[in-house]
The first five atom37 places (N, CA, C, CB, O) and aatype in JSON, in Angstrom:
{
  "aatype": [12, 9, 9, 6, 7, 11, 7, 2, 5, 7, 17, 19, 11, 13, 18, 9, 7, 19, 3, 11, 18, 3, 9, 18, 11, 9, 6, 16, 15, 1, 10, 2, 0, 19, 18, 9, 18, 11, 11, 2, 11, 3, 3, 11, 10, 18, 10, 15, 18, 8, 2, 1, 9, 17, 11, 16, 16, 11, 6, 9, 15, 11, 8, 11, 5, 16, 10, 10, 11, 10, 14, 15, 14, 11, 12, 2, 19, 0, 18, 1, 8, 6, 19, 18, 19, 10, 7, 9, 6, 16, 3, 15, 11, 11, 9, 11, 10, 11, 15, 13, 7, 7, 18, 7, 9, 3, 12, 7, 3, 9, 2, 0, 14, 18, 8, 0],
  "atom_mask": [
    [1, 1, 1, 1, 1],
    [1, 1, 1, 1, 1],
    [1, 1, 1, 1, 1],
    [1, 1, 1, 1, 1],
    [1, 1, 1, 0, 1],
    [1, 1, 1, 1, 1],
    [1, 1, 1, 0, 1],
    [1, 1, 1, 1, 1],
    [1, 1, 1, 1, 1],
    [1, 1, 1, 0, 1],
    [1, 1, 1, 1, 1],
    [1, 1, 1, 1, 1],
    [1, 1, 1, 1, 1],
    [1, 1, 1, 1, 1],
    [1, 1, 1, 1, 1],
    [1, 1, 1, 1, 1],
    [1, 1, 1, 0, 1],
    [1, 1, 1, 1, 1],
    [1, 1, 1, 1, 1],
    [1, 1, 1, 1, 1],
    [1, 1, 1, 1, 1],
    [1, 1, 1, 1, 1],
    [1, 1, 1, 1, 1],
    [1, 1, 1, 1, 1],
    [1, 1, 1, 1, 1],
    [1, 1, 1, 1, 1],
    [1, 1, 1, 1, 1],
    [1, 1, 1, 1, 1],
    [1, 1, 1, 1, 1],
    [1, 1, 1, 1, 1],
    [1, 1, 1, 1, 1],
    [1, 1, 1, 1, 1],
    [1, 1, 1, 1, 1],
    [1, 1, 1, 1, 1],
    [1, 1, 1, 1, 1],
    [1, 1, 1, 1, 1],
    [1, 1, 1, 1, 1],
    [1, 1, 1, 1, 1],
    [1, 1, 1, 1, 1],
    [1, 1, 1, 1, 1],
    [1, 1, 1, 1, 1],
    [1, 1, 1, 1, 1],
    [1, 1, 1, 1, 1],
    [1, 1, 1, 1, 1],
    [1, 1, 1, 1, 1],
    [1, 1, 1, 1, 1],
    [1, 1, 1, 1, 1],
    [1, 1, 1, 1, 1],
    [1, 1, 1, 1, 1],
    [1, 1, 1, 1, 1],
    [1, 1, 1, 1, 1],
    [1, 1, 1, 1, 1],
    [1, 1, 1, 1, 1],
    [1, 1, 1, 1, 1],
    [1, 1, 1, 1, 1],
    [1, 1, 1, 1, 1],
    [1, 1, 1, 1, 1],
    [1, 1, 1, 1, 1],
    [1, 1, 1, 1, 1],
    [1, 1, 1, 1, 1],
    [1, 1, 1, 1, 1],
    [1, 1, 1, 1, 1],
    [1, 1, 1, 1, 1],
    [1, 1, 1, 1, 1],
    [1, 1, 1, 1, 1],
    [1, 1, 1, 1, 1],
    [1, 1, 1, 1, 1],
    [1, 1, 1, 1, 1],
    [1, 1, 1, 1, 1],
    [1, 1, 1, 1, 1],
    [1, 1, 1, 1, 1],
    [1, 1, 1, 1, 1],
    [1, 1, 1, 1, 1],
    [1, 1, 1, 1, 1],
    [1, 1, 1, 1, 1],
    [1, 1, 1, 1, 1],
    [1, 1, 1, 1, 1],
    [1, 1, 1, 1, 1],
    [1, 1, 1, 1, 1],
    [1, 1, 1, 1, 1],
    [1, 1, 1, 1, 1],
    [1, 1, 1, 1, 1],
    [1, 1, 1, 1, 1],
    [1, 1, 1, 1, 1],
    [1, 1, 1, 1, 1],
    [1, 1, 1, 1, 1],
    [1, 1, 1, 0, 1],
    [1, 1, 1, 1, 1],
    [1, 1, 1, 1, 1],
    [1, 1, 1, 1, 1],
    [1, 1, 1, 1, 1],
    [1, 1, 1, 1, 1],
    [1, 1, 1, 1, 1],
    [1, 1, 1, 1, 1],
    [1, 1, 1, 1, 1],
    [1, 1, 1, 1, 1],
    [1, 1, 1, 1, 1],
    [1, 1, 1, 1, 1],
    [1, 1, 1, 1, 1],
    [1, 1, 1, 1, 1],
    [1, 1, 1, 0, 1],
    [1, 1, 1, 0, 1],
    [1, 1, 1, 1, 1],
    [1, 1, 1, 0, 1],
    [1, 1, 1, 1, 1],
    [1, 1, 1, 1, 1],
    [1, 1, 1, 1, 1],
    [1, 1, 1, 0, 1],
    [1, 1, 1, 1, 1],
    [1, 1, 1, 1, 1],
    [1, 1, 1, 1, 1],
    [1, 1, 1, 1, 1],
    [1, 1, 1, 1, 1],
    [1, 1, 1, 1, 1],
    [1, 1, 1, 1, 1],
    [1, 1, 1, 1, 1]
  ],
  "atom_positions": [
    [[18.97, -13.52, 2.59], [18.69, -13.97, 1.66], [17.38, -13.71, 0.75], [18.87, -14.93, 2.01], [16.3, -13.69, 1.34]],
    [[17.4, -13.53, -0.49], [16.31, -12.66, -1.34], [15.66, -13.96, -2.32], [17.19, -11.16, -2.44], [16.19, -14.86, -2.98]],
    [[14.48, -13.64, -2.1], [14.09, -15.04, -3.37], [12.82, -14.27, -4.19], [13.32, -17.0, -2.44], [11.91, -13.61, -3.7]],
    [[13.12, -14.62, -5.74], [11.88, -13.8, -6.28], [11.37, -14.48, -7.05], [12.04, -12.58, -6.91], [12.01, -15.47, -7.4]],
    [[10.21, -14.29, -7.55], [9.12, -15.45, -8.55], [8.92, -14.31, -9.37], [0.0, 0.0, 0.0], [8.94, -13.14, -8.96]],
    [[8.66, -14.78, -10.88], [7.96, -14.31, -11.66], [7.25, -14.79, -12.43], [8.37, -13.79, -12.08], [7.53, -15.94, -12.76]],
    [[5.99, -14.11, -13.08], [4.47, -15.22, -13.21], [4.4, -14.32, -14.52], [0.0, 0.0, 0.0], [5.3, -13.82, -15.19]],
    [[2.92, -14.27, -14.65], [2.0, -13.3, -15.89], [2.0, -12.03, -15.32], [0.24, -13.74, -16.23], [2.66, -11.12, -15.82]],
    [[1.37, -11.88, -14.38], [0.8, -10.73, -13.74], [2.78, -10.03, -13.08], [-0.77, -11.41, -12.17], [2.7, -9.55, -11.95]],
    [[3.64, -10.01, -13.44], [4.57, -9.78, -12.68], [5.64, -10.09, -11.97], [0.0, 0.0, 0.0], [5.92, -11.24, -12.31]],
    [[6.68, -9.59, -10.89], [7.26, -10.72, -10.18], [7.27, -10.3, -8.69], [8.74, -11.09, -10.73], [6.6, -9.28, -8.56]],
    [[7.81, -10.76, -7.48], [7.45, -10.31, -6.19], [9.55, -10.59, -5.9], [5.83, -11.55, -5.12], [10.42, -11.15, -6.55]],
    [[9.52, -9.89, -4.72], [10.72, -10.01, -4.31], [10.55, -10.47, -2.56], [11.51, -8.57, -4.69], [9.93, -9.72, -1.8]],
    [[11.19, -11.79, -2.08], [10.8, -11.36, -0.34], [12.51, -11.44, -0.41], [9.59, -12.78, 1.1], [13.32, -12.02, -1.12]],
    [[12.57, -10.4, 0.91], [13.35, -10.72, 1.67], [13.58, -11.29, 3.15], [13.7, -10.03, 1.51], [13.2, -10.54, 4.06]],
    [[14.17, -12.56, 3.51], [13.9, -13.12, 4.23], [15.94, -13.47, 4.95], [12.73, -14.22, 3.52], [17.0, -13.76, 4.39]],
    [[15.43, -13.18, 6.67], [16.55, -13.73, 7.37], [17.06, -14.89, 7.46], [0.0, 0.0, 0.0], [16.27, -15.84, 7.47]],
    [[17.96, -15.06, 7.53], [18.77, -16.93, 6.82], [18.68, -16.93, 8.89], [21.55, -17.06, 5.39], [18.9, -18.1, 9.21]],
    [[18.52, -16.34, 9.81], [18.8, -16.98, 11.09], [17.25, -17.68, 11.82], [19.54, -15.69, 12.12], [17.2, -18.59, 12.66]],
    [[16.3, -17.07, 11.3], [15.21, -17.51, 11.98], [13.64, -17.56, 10.74], [15.12, -16.33, 13.41], [12.49, -17.8, 11.13]],
    [[14.07, -17.22, 9.13], [13.67, -16.96, 8.01], [11.89, -16.02, 8.13], [13.78, -18.51, 7.25], [10.78, -16.06, 7.6]],
    [[12.6, -15.33, 9.13], [11.18, -13.67, 9.06], [11.21, -13.52, 7.67], [11.69, -11.64, 9.94], [11.91, -14.25, 6.97]],
    [[10.49, -12.58, 7.21], [10.36, -12.18, 6.22], [10.25, -10.56, 6.69], [9.3, -12.93, 5.49], [9.43, -10.03, 7.44]],
    [[11.36, -10.02, 5.98], [11.64, -8.22, 6.52], [11.18, -7.2, 5.46], [13.48, -7.78, 6.77], [10.8, -6.1, 5.86]],
    [[11.19, -7.5, 4.02], [10.64, -7.14, 3.4], [9.98, -7.74, 2.0], [11.18, -6.4, 3.47], [10.21, -8.93, 1.79]],
    [[9.08, -6.91, 0.91], [8.57, -7.93, -0.04], [8.32, -6.59, -0.86], [7.19, -9.13, 0.42], [8.02, -5.48, -0.43]],
    [[8.49, -6.94, -1.91], [8.53, -6.06, -3.4], [8.08, -6.9, -4.09], [9.87, -5.51, -4.08], [8.44, -8.07, -4.22]],
    [[6.83, -6.02, -4.83], [6.11, -6.63, -5.94], [5.68, -5.99, -7.12], [5.11, -7.11, -5.5], [5.8, -4.81, -6.78]],
    [[5.35, -5.98, -8.0], [5.58, -5.23, -9.45], [4.22, -4.31, -9.95], [5.89, -6.52, -10.72], [3.97, -3.29, -10.59]],
    [[3.43, -5.56, -9.08], [2.02, -5.04, -8.94], [1.8, -3.81, -8.39], [1.28, -5.85, -8.22], [2.65, -3.5, -7.56]],
    [[1.03, -3.11, -8.57], [1.5, -1.8, -7.64], [1.95, -1.31, -7.07], [1.35, -1.4, -7.22], [1.63, -0.55, -6.15]],
    [[3.9, -2.03, -7.99], [4.69, -1.65, -7.26], [4.81, -1.22, -5.76], [4.94, -1.03, -7.82], [5.3, -0.16, -5.37]],
    [[4.26, -2.26, -4.97], [4.33, -1.78, -3.47], [5.54, -2.53, -2.82], [2.88, -2.14, -2.59], [6.27, -3.39, -3.32]],
    [[5.55, -2.02, -1.69], [6.72, -2.11, -0.8], [5.83, -2.54, 0.59], [7.72, -0.52, -0.7], [4.82, -1.92, 0.92]],
    [[6.36, -3.64, 1.32], [6.06, -3.67, 2.57], [7.16, -3.95, 3.55], [5.11, -4.5, 2.69], [7.87, -4.93, 3.35]],
    [[7.39, -3.08, 4.7], [8.67, -3.33, 5.47], [7.95, -3.59, 6.59], [9.82, -2.17, 5.61], [6.95, -3.03, 7.03]],
    [[8.78, -4.83, 7.12], [8.07, -5.04, 8.83], [9.41, -5.12, 9.69], [6.97, -6.81, 9.14], [10.35, -5.7, 9.16]],
    [[9.53, -4.77, 10.53], [10.51, -5.3, 11.92], [9.84, -5.69, 13.0], [11.45, -4.22, 12.56], [8.64, -5.88, 13.21]],
    [[11.02, -5.79, 13.81], [10.16, -6.7, 15.24], [10.2, -5.14, 15.98], [11.35, -8.46, 16.43], [10.95, -4.17, 15.89]],
    [[8.87, -5.48, 16.81], [8.87, -5.23, 17.94], [9.4, -5.29, 20.02], [8.25, -5.42, 17.54], [10.58, -5.62, 20.09]],
    [[9.18, -5.2, 20.52], [9.85, -5.11, 21.6], [9.71, -6.79, 22.59], [9.18, -3.68, 22.34], [10.16, -7.05, 23.7]],
    [[9.04, -7.54, 21.75], [8.75, -8.78, 21.86], [9.31, -9.46, 21.07], [7.66, -9.01, 21.82], [9.29, -10.65, 21.41]],
    [[9.81, -9.27, 20.17], [10.62, -10.2, 19.1], [9.55, -10.71, 18.25], [11.51, -11.53, 19.78], [9.52, -11.92, 18.08]],
    [[8.41, -9.77, 17.51], [8.0, -10.36, 16.53], [7.47, -9.4, 15.3], [7.09, -11.22, 17.05], [7.33, -8.26, 15.75]],
    [[7.22, -9.45, 14.29], [7.25, -8.7, 13.06], [5.92, -8.08, 13.32], [7.44, -9.55, 11.63], [5.01, -8.2, 14.13]],
    [[6.2, -7.37, 12.27], [4.93, -6.31, 12.51], [5.28, -5.49, 11.33], [4.86, -5.31, 14.11], [6.48, -5.35, 11.14]],
    [[4.36, -4.86, 10.39], [4.56, -3.9, 9.64], [4.68, -2.94, 9.61], [4.22, -3.82, 9.19], [3.66, -2.3, 9.83]],
    [[5.83, -2.24, 9.35], [6.57, -1.06, 9.72], [6.05, 0.05, 9.07], [7.95, -1.16, 9.44], [5.75, 1.14, 9.57]],
    [[5.95, -0.4, 7.65], [6.11, 0.77, 6.2], [5.44, 0.26, 5.35], [7.58, 1.06, 5.43], [5.84, -0.91, 5.31]],
    [[4.16, 0.45, 4.18], [3.77, 0.25, 3.29], [3.37, 1.4, 1.96], [3.02, -0.4, 3.8], [2.32, 2.02, 2.12]],
    [[3.83, 1.55, 1.23], [3.73, 2.28, -0.27], [3.56, 1.42, -1.02], [4.84, 3.04, -0.84], [4.31, 0.45, -1.1]],
    [[2.15, 1.65, -1.99], [2.3, 1.05, -3.58], [1.32, 2.39, -4.46], [1.36, -1.0, -3.79], [0.67, 3.32, -3.99]],
    [[1.55, 2.04, -5.71], [0.84, 3.32, -6.19], [-0.01, 2.51, -7.69], [2.25, 4.88, -6.62], [0.55, 1.84, -8.57]],
    [[-1.37, 2.82, -7.58], [-2.12, 2.23, -9.0], [-1.97, 3.36, -10.13], [-3.95, 1.9, -8.76], [-2.21, 4.52, -9.79]],
    [[-1.68, 3.16, -11.13], [-1.39, 4.05, -12.28], [-2.55, 3.33, -13.73], [0.64, 3.93, -12.62], [-2.6, 2.23, -14.28]],
    [[-3.26, 4.52, -13.89], [-3.67, 4.06, -15.55], [-3.9, 5.55, -16.25], [-5.4, 2.93, -15.7], [-3.4, 6.66, -16.05]],
    [[-4.74, 5.11, -17.0], [-5.34, 6.16, -18.23], [-6.2, 6.26, -17.96], [-5.44, 5.99, -19.56], [-6.73, 5.24, -17.51]],
    [[-7.32, 8.02, -18.05], [-8.42, 8.16, -18.4], [-8.79, 8.62, -19.18], [-8.88, 8.41, -17.92], [-7.98, 9.41, -19.65]],
    [[-10.13, 8.58, -19.93], [-10.6, 9.32, -21.03], [-10.8, 10.36, -20.82], [-11.53, 8.99, -21.58], [-11.33, 10.18, -19.72]],
    [[-10.82, 11.55, -20.97], [-11.33, 12.75, -20.27], [-12.12, 13.56, -21.91], [-9.72, 13.8, -19.3], [-12.07, 12.8, -22.88]],
    [[-12.6, 14.58, -22.11], [-13.48, 15.04, -23.19], [-13.02, 15.68, -23.63], [-14.51, 15.48, -23.11], [-11.96, 15.76, -23.0]],
    [[-12.97, 16.7, -24.81], [-12.43, 16.85, -25.55], [-12.09, 18.62, -25.39], [-13.1, 16.17, -26.59], [-11.22, 19.28, -25.97]],
    [[-13.15, 19.08, -24.36], [-13.33, 20.47, -23.98], [-12.4, 20.4, -22.91], [-14.82, 20.98, -23.6], [-11.75, 21.43, -22.74]],
    [[-12.14, 19.37, -22.07], [-10.91, 19.11, -20.7], [-9.94, 18.91, -21.39], [-11.0, 17.8, -19.55], [-8.88, 19.24, -20.86]],
    [[-9.86, 18.37, -22.68], [-8.32, 17.76, -23.03], [-7.63, 19.14, -23.81], [-8.38, 16.1, -24.3], [-6.42, 19.04, -24.01]],
    [[-8.36, 20.59, -24.34], [-8.33, 22.17, -24.93], [-7.61, 22.31, -23.69], [-9.91, 23.25, -25.29], [-6.39, 22.39, -23.55]],
    [[-8.67, 22.35, -22.64], [-8.33, 23.13, -21.48], [-6.97, 22.67, -21.15], [-9.33, 22.97, -20.28], [-6.17, 23.56, -20.87]],
    [[-6.56, 21.49, -21.14], [-5.77, 21.28, -20.36], [-4.48, 20.57, -21.34], [-6.47, 20.49, -19.22], [-3.64, 19.69, -21.14]],
    [[-4.74, 21.26, -22.22], [-3.46, 21.21, -23.21], [-2.76, 20.24, -23.65], [-2.57, 21.77, -22.83], [-1.61, 20.29, -24.06]],
    [[-3.78, 18.91, -23.54], [-2.93, 17.84, -23.55], [-3.59, 17.81, -25.3], [-3.19, 16.39, -22.19], [-4.42, 18.4, -25.99]],
    [[-2.03, 16.09, -25.46], [-2.06, 16.23, -27.16], [-3.07, 14.59, -27.46], [0.12, 16.2, -28.08], [-3.03, 14.0, -28.54]],
    [[-3.88, 14.12, -26.26], [-4.4, 13.24, -26.71], [-5.62, 12.94, -25.68], [-3.42, 12.28, -26.98], [-5.38, 13.38, -24.56]],
    [[-6.71, 12.38, -25.79], [-8.12, 12.45, -25.1], [-7.91, 11.97, -23.59], [-9.28, 11.43, -25.9], [-8.71, 12.22, -22.7]],
    [[-6.44, 11.06, -23.4], [-6.53, 10.17, -22.7], [-5.37, 11.0, -21.67], [-6.33, 8.69, -23.41], [-4.51, 11.79, -22.05]],
    [[-5.72, 10.46, -19.93], [-5.07, 11.3, -19.02], [-4.39, 10.31, -18.11], [-6.05, 12.3, -18.28], [-4.91, 9.2, -18.02]],
    [[-3.2, 10.6, -17.38], [-2.78, 9.87, -16.6], [-3.54, 10.07, -15.48], [-1.58, 9.96, -16.5], [-3.78, 11.2, -15.06]],
    [[-4.08, 8.66, -14.75], [-4.09, 9.15, -13.56], [-3.17, 8.28, -12.22], [-5.58, 9.26, -13.35], [-2.96, 7.16, -12.69]],
    [[-2.81, 8.33, -11.38], [-2.49, 7.66, -10.19], [-3.14, 7.81, -9.22], [-1.48, 7.83, -9.81], [-4.13, 8.53, -9.14]],
    [[-2.4, 6.77, -7.84], [-3.48, 6.97, -6.65], [-2.64, 6.14, -5.56], [-5.25, 6.28, -6.98], [-2.66, 4.92, -5.39]],
    [[-1.76, 7.29, -4.72], [-1.28, 6.24, -3.85], [-1.3, 6.16, -2.64], [-0.29, 6.04, -3.97], [-1.79, 7.11, -2.03]],
    [[-0.68, 4.76, -1.75], [-1.47, 4.9, -1.03], [0.44, 4.55, 0.21], [-3.19, 3.82, -1.29], [1.41, 3.84, -0.03]],
    [[0.14, 5.4, 1.3], [1.83, 5.33, 1.75], [1.58, 5.74, 3.6], [3.11, 6.97, 0.61], [1.17, 6.79, 4.08]],
    [[1.95, 4.58, 4.24], [2.18, 4.04, 5.57], [2.78, 3.76, 6.73], [2.12, 3.58, 5.54], [3.14, 2.65, 7.1]],
    [[2.9, 4.99, 7.41], [4.08, 4.56, 8.52], [3.62, 4.15, 10.18], [5.14, 5.98, 8.65], [3.02, 4.92, 10.92]],
    [[3.94, 3.13, 10.45], [3.33, 2.56, 11.8], [4.44, 3.47, 12.65], [3.39, 0.57, 12.06], [5.67, 3.51, 12.55]],
    [[3.61, 4.12, 13.44], [3.97, 4.89, 14.34], [4.13, 4.11, 16.22], [2.85, 6.06, 14.07], [4.86, 4.23, 17.2]],
    [[3.27, 3.55, 15.93], [3.1, 2.87, 17.64], [2.3, 1.47, 17.14], [0.0, 0.0, 0.0], [1.64, 1.32, 16.11]],
    [[2.57, 0.52, 18.19], [1.66, -0.26, 18.41], [1.31, -0.78, 19.79], [1.88, -1.11, 17.68], [2.09, -0.94, 20.74]],
    [[-0.31, -1.07, 19.73], [-0.69, -1.48, 20.79], [-1.29, -2.7, 21.07], [-1.27, -0.75, 21.12], [-2.32, -2.82, 20.4]],
    [[-0.99, -3.98, 22.02], [-0.8, -4.91, 21.81], [-2.1, -5.73, 23.14], [0.84, -5.0, 21.77], [-2.38, -6.87, 23.52]],
    [[-2.58, -4.23, 23.48], [-3.24, -4.57, 25.23], [-4.55, -4.24, 24.65], [-2.7, -3.37, 26.93], [-5.01, -3.2, 24.18]],
    [[-5.15, -5.75, 24.86], [-6.66, -5.84, 23.97], [-7.91, -5.24, 24.87], [-7.11, -7.66, 23.57], [-9.13, -5.35, 24.76]],
    [[-7.08, -4.56, 25.79], [-8.48, -3.91, 26.5], [-8.8, -2.36, 26.03], [-8.29, -3.88, 28.31], [-9.85, -1.71, 25.93]],
    [[-7.12, -2.0, 25.74], [-7.12, -0.91, 24.89], [-7.47, -0.42, 23.35], [-6.19, -0.71, 25.02], [-7.47, 0.67, 22.79]],
    [[-7.81, -2.01, 22.87], [-8.35, -1.58, 20.66], [-9.58, -1.3, 21.18], [-8.47, -3.23, 18.91], [-10.06, -1.51, 22.3]],
    [[-10.05, -0.74, 20.07], [-11.61, -0.43, 19.89], [-11.41, -0.84, 18.61], [-12.32, 1.15, 20.15], [-10.58, -0.27, 17.9]],
    [[-12.16, -1.87, 18.16], [-12.71, -1.96, 16.66], [-13.94, -1.72, 16.26], [-12.59, -3.1, 16.16], [-14.85, -2.3, 16.84]],
    [[-14.11, -1.2, 15.65], [-14.79, -0.45, 14.68], [-15.41, -1.24, 12.86], [-13.59, 0.79, 14.54], [-14.73, -1.25, 11.83]],
    [[-16.46, -1.66, 12.98], [-17.05, -2.41, 11.77], [-16.85, -1.1, 10.3], [-19.06, -2.91, 12.24], [-17.24, -0.03, 10.77]],
    [[-16.6, -0.98, 9.49], [-16.95, -0.06, 8.17], [-17.17, -0.35, 7.08], [-16.22, 0.68, 7.84], [-16.84, 0.08, 5.97]],
    [[-18.28, -1.78, 7.77], [-18.93, -2.22, 6.45], [-18.67, -3.28, 5.75], [0.0, 0.0, 0.0], [-19.44, -3.85, 4.97]],
    [[-17.69, -3.53, 5.98], [-16.99, -4.74, 4.87], [-16.31, -4.3, 3.67], [0.0, 0.0, 0.0], [-15.82, -3.2, 3.89]],
    [[-16.1, -4.63, 2.65], [-15.53, -5.08, 1.51], [-16.31, -3.98, 0.86], [-15.68, -6.66, 1.04], [-17.52, -4.08, 1.02]],
    [[-15.9, -2.95, 0.17], [-16.15, -2.28, -0.91], [-16.28, -0.9, -0.64], [0.0, 0.0, 0.0], [-16.87, -0.08, -1.34]],
    [[-15.72, -0.7, 0.34], [-15.42, 0.88, 1.46], [-14.0, 1.24, 0.58], [-14.97, 0.52, 3.81], [-13.19, 0.43, 0.13]],
    [[-13.97, 2.57, 0.52], [-12.39, 2.78, -0.28], [-12.16, 3.42, 1.46], [-12.14, 4.26, -2.22], [-13.16, 3.48, 2.18]],
    [[-11.03, 3.78, 1.9], [-10.14, 4.51, 2.88], [-10.77, 5.97, 2.94], [-8.48, 4.53, 2.37], [-11.43, 6.5, 3.84]],
    [[-10.34, 6.46, 1.67], [-10.99, 7.68, 1.43], [-13.07, 8.22, 1.67], [0.0, 0.0, 0.0], [-13.7, 9.27, 1.54]],
    [[-13.3, 7.2, 1.94], [-14.59, 7.25, 2.05], [-14.77, 7.5, 3.51], [-15.25, 6.05, 1.52], [-15.65, 8.29, 3.85]],
    [[-13.94, 6.84, 4.5], [-14.06, 7.05, 5.72], [-13.89, 7.95, 6.41], [-13.66, 6.51, 6.12], [-12.75, 8.41, 6.43]],
    [[-14.82, 8.52, 7.18], [-15.23, 10.16, 7.76], [-14.51, 9.54, 9.41], [-17.63, 10.79, 7.74], [-15.13, 8.94, 10.29]],
    [[-13.02, 9.94, 9.4], [-11.99, 9.95, 10.42], [-12.03, 11.23, 10.86], [-10.63, 9.56, 9.98], [-12.76, 12.03, 10.29]],
    [[-11.1, 11.68, 12.15], [-10.76, 12.61, 12.58], [-9.49, 13.09, 12.12], [-10.88, 12.47, 13.67], [-8.68, 12.17, 12.23]],
    [[-9.13, 13.78, 11.8], [-7.49, 13.83, 11.46], [-7.12, 14.59, 13.25], [-6.96, 15.23, 9.58], [-7.73, 15.4, 13.95]],
    [[-5.65, 13.71, 13.46], [-5.33, 14.33, 14.42], [-3.85, 14.44, 14.21], [-5.81, 13.77, 15.61], [-3.22, 13.39, 14.33]],
    [[-3.31, 15.34, 13.97], [-1.71, 16.12, 13.59], [-1.22, 15.65, 15.11], [-1.66, 18.34, 13.2], [-0.09, 15.92, 15.51]]
  ]
}
């Protein structure tokens, strides 16, 4: 079942299973976001995939406009989030939580090691 809502700030769609009324997918026009949920081995839903794109324009200097050969002093800017969940840990003894200082911190500001 697909339920769609529209309002002043855009639209949202919910993709709902008719057997247990679980939400398997959410799409929204705000930030062009998609959330996809799957069931784990315990038959519980978890976030499997997420994607969103923030787009805007930014004023640039006349010098940069000339260098980039742009017709206007405004430049398109975008920021994209994309997450694939590769595994889930439910054993609380194996989960280590760390506070990053609360709200106002961008995920790009967190110094985390990269493990390919």
